[in-house]
C-alpha positions in Angstrom: -8.8 -8.4 6.8 -9.9 -8.2 3.1 -8.9 -5.6 0.6 -10.9 -2.4 0.9 -13.0 -1.3 -2.0 -13.2 2.4 -2.7 -16.4 4.1 -4.0 -14.4 5.1 -7.0 -13.3 1.5 -7.6 -16.8 0.3 -7.4 -18.0 3.1 -9.8 -15.4 2.4 -12.3 -15.9 -1.3 -12.2 -12.5 -2.2 -10.8 -14.0 -5.4 -9.8 -14.7 -6.4 -13.4 -15.0 -10.1 -12.5 -18.3 -9.3 -10.8 -19.7 -7.2 -13.6 -20.3 -8.5 -17.1 -20.9 -6.1 -19.9 -23.0 -8.0 -22.4 -22.5 -7.7 -26.2 -25.3 -6.0 -28.2 -28.4 -8.1 -28.5 -27.5 -10.4 -25.6 -29.7 -10.6 -22.5 -28.9 -12.3 -19.2 -31.6 -14.9 -20.1 -30.2 -15.6 -23.5 -26.7 -15.8 -22.1 -27.6 -19.1 -20.6 -27.7 -20.6 -24.1 -24.0 -19.8 -24.7 -21.8 -22.8 -25.0 -18.5 -20.8 -24.7 -17.4 -21.7 -28.3 -15.7 -18.3 -28.7 -16.9 -17.6 -32.3 -18.1 -14.1 -31.2 -14.6 -13.4 -29.8 -13.0 -14.5 -33.1 -15.3 -12.4 -35.2 -15.3 -9.1 -33.3 -13.4 -6.6 -35.5 -12.5 -4.3 -32.6 -11.4 -7.2 -30.3 -13.5 -6.1 -27.4 -15.2 -9.4 -26.7 -13.6 -11.9 -24.5 -14.9 -15.0 -22.6 -15.3 -14.6 -18.9 -16.4 -17.8 -17.2 -17.0 -19.2 -20.7 -19.5 -16.4 -21.5 -19.0 -13.3 -23.7 -18.2 -10.0 -22.0 -17.1 -6.7 -23.4 -13.9 -4.8 -22.4 -13.7 -1.3 -23.8 -10.1 -0.6 -22.6 -8.8 -1.2 -26.2 -11.7 -0.4 -28.4 -15.4 0.2 -28.9 -18.5 -1.6 -30.1 -19.5 -0.6 -33.6 -22.7 -2.6 -33.6 -21.6 -4.4 -36.8 -23.4 -7.6 -35.8 -20.4 -9.9 -36.7 -20.6 -11.5 -33.2 -24.3 -12.2 -33.6 -23.9 -13.7 -37.1 -21.0 -16.0 -35.9 -23.0 -17.4 -32.9 -24.5 -20.8 -33.6 -26.7 -20.6 -30.5 -29.7 -18.3 -29.6 -27.6 -16.0 -27.5 -27.9 -12.8 -29.6 -31.7 -12.5 -29.4 -32.3 -8.8 -30.0 -31.6 -8.4 -33.7 -30.2 -5.1 -34.9 -29.3 -3.8 -31.4 -27.8 -0.3 -31.7 -27.3 0.4 -28.0 -26.1 -1.4 -25.0 -27.8 -1.9 -21.6 -25.7 0.8 -20.0 -24.5 4.4 -20.5 -21.2 5.9 -19.6 -20.7 7.9 -16.5 -17.8 10.2 -15.7 -16.3 10.0 -12.2 -14.8 12.7 -10.1 -11.3 11.7 -11.2 -12.0 13.3 -14.6 -9.2 15.8 -15.5 -11.7 18.5 -16.4 -13.4 18.1 -13.0 -10.0 18.7 -11.5 -9.2 21.9 -13.4 -7.2 20.3 -16.2 -8.4 20.9 -19.7 -9.2 17.6 -21.4 -12.0 16.7 -23.8 -10.7 13.3 -25.0 -14.0 11.6 -24.3 -16.0 14.1 -26.3 -13.6 13.8 -29.3 -13.9 10.0 -29.2 -17.7 9.8 -28.9 -19.3 8.8 -32.3 -22.8 9.7 -31.0 -21.7 13.2 -29.7 -23.3 12.2 -26.4 -20.6 13.8 -24.3 -20.7 17.6 -24.3 -18.8 20.1 -22.3 -20.5 22.9 -20.4 -18.7 26.2 -19.9 -17.9 27.2 -16.3 -16.3 30.3 -14.9 -12.7 30.0 -13.8 -11.9 26.5 -15.1 -12.1 24.1 -18.0 -15.5 23.1 -19.4 -17.2 20.3 -17.6 -18.4 17.0 -19.2 -22.0 16.0 -19.3 -23.4 12.8 -20.8 -26.6 12.9 -22.7 -27.9 9.5 -21.8 -30.6 9.6 -24.5 -27.8 9.9 -27.1 -25.3 7.5 -25.5 -25.2 4.1 -27.2 -22.9 2.7 -24.5 -20.4 1.8 -27.3 -17.4 2.5 -25.0 -15.4 4.6 -27.4 -14.7 7.1 -24.7 -13.6 4.6 -22.0 -10.2 3.6 -23.4 -9.2 7.1 -24.4 -9.7 8.7 -21.0 -6.1 9.3 -19.8 -7.1 8.9 -16.1 -9.6 6.0 -16.4 -12.4 8.2 -15.1 -15.1 6.8 -17.3 -17.2 3.9 -16.2 -20.6 2.5 -16.9 -24.0 3.0 -15.3 -27.2 1.0 -15.9 -29.5 2.4 -18.5 -33.2 2.9 -17.6 -34.9 -0.4 -18.6 -37.4 1.1 -21.1 -34.6 2.5 -23.3 -32.2 -0.5 -23.2 -32.4 -1.8 -26.8 -34.3 1.0 -28.5 
């Protein structure tokens, strides 16, 4: 019998080998042009790009995307096709394991968010509850690594606002 996958595990991307988070400006179609040279990995100032199956993927556990464009400028192939991308194809989502949702005061994600896309709504009898403003969220991942319980994952952005 194979290992069971929990809903929480799926939500939080515990099976990262099945989900690739594309760098800004990269599409699934343009990713096929990648030769796996690793120049984008070398140039990323926040060290969040790694090669998975010889293709770039983002890992927010240790940092965030600042949309600096260094990865795109370093790439010799037509992989980074959306110039000046300032948001990613996903938004963050906060799972039920969130401390605030479990009556423990915490606002680490809000404090880390450069877009101020995570706000906390007051509630009676407990800590304020987090809400993500998906229109403001750039998907940068600044909140992911700072969450003390790993309750922040990613969710697909609606297609029409992907690289606006």
